[in-house]
N, C-alpha and C positions, 0 to 999 in steps of 0.2 A: 504493499499500500504506499510506502514511503521510500525515499531514497536510501541507499545503504550508507551514504555520507551523512553523518549527523549534523554537519554544519555546511551545507552546500552554499557556494557563492552564487547569489542570484544573477550575477553578471555573466556567469559561464553556463553554456549549454551542456548537456550530459556528455557529449563527445569531448568538449574542452576539459571538463572535470576528469574524465578518464585519462586523457592525454597527460594532464598534470600529474596524476598519480603514478603513471608509468614513465615518468620523465626524470632526467637529471638536471640540476641547476648548473647552468654554465655562465660564469661571469665573463663578459667581454670588457677588456681594459684597453683604452686608447692612450696614446703617448701624451695627450693633453690633460690626463688625469681623470677623464670621464670613465665611469664604469657602470655597466648595465648588466643585469642578470636575467637570463631567459630560461624557459623550460624547454629542453630538447627531448623529444619523445624517443622511445625505443626505435632504432633503425632510421631515425630522421637525421639528416646532416645539420651541422651547425649553421651553415649558410641558409638553408631552407627555414630553420627555426628563427634565425635573426630576421629574415625577410618577413615571415609571418607575424613577428612581434613589431614590425615597423621600423626595424633598425637597419641602417645601411652599413654593410661591410663590403670590402672589395671582393669581387669575383669576376671571372670571365667565362670560361668554358663550361664549368659545372661538372666536369668528369675527370679532373685531376691531371690535366695535361699542361696548362699554361702557367700555373704558379701564382696567379694574381691574388688568390685567396690565402696565401701563406700567412700563417699565424704561429705565435710562439706559445707552446704549452707551458704555463707557469706552475700549475698544480693539477693533480688528477691524472686520468687516463683516458685516451681516445683510441679508437680503432679506425683505420681507413677501410671503407667498404669497397673501394675500388683501388687499384694500384695507383699510388701517388706519383705518377710519371714525371710530374713537373717539379719534383723535389729530389735532390740528390741524397743518397744514403748518408753522407757526411752531415747534411743539414738535419735530417731526421734524427741522427744520433745526438745532435745538439738541442733537440726538443722542438723542432719546427714541424708543423703539420699543415696539410691542405684542408681547410675548413669546408670546402665544397664536397669533399668525399670522406669526411671525418664525422663519426658519431661517438658520443661520450659513453664510456663504460663506468664512470663514476661522476660525482659532481666535480667541476673543474673550473679553472681560470685560464683565459687565453688572452695574450696581448695581440691586438688586431689593429689594422690600419694600412694605408697605402704605402707607407715607407718600408714595411717589413720585407716585401718581395725584393726590393732593391738592396736592402741591407744583407739579405741572405745570398742572393744570386748575383749581385753587382749590377751595374748599368753603365752603358757607355756614355750617358748623358751627365755624369757627375762632373 
């Protein structure tokens, strides 16, 4: 007769409430000091969840090839659901991930922003 959630948020529909229960909290940290936390559902990529939350994070191809979405994992654990072809093994060993093909395995914090790709991969425009 009632919801299984004793305190349902009236602003969330049942699908959103279910997604939040099955999600990890992912804090996105920009170099200017801004930090936003989003819920990333099971199997959902960090870029998709950020876009759904109305947050702009850099991305290009959405399949791990270009490296535009490079982020630095500060805390927690993520898994790449596709091969992160746009990121060299050396960068992955240093804690960098591709947010367009990464899904969290725990609550985590990621440093995001446009400058990270250039920082990791270099650019001829410096």
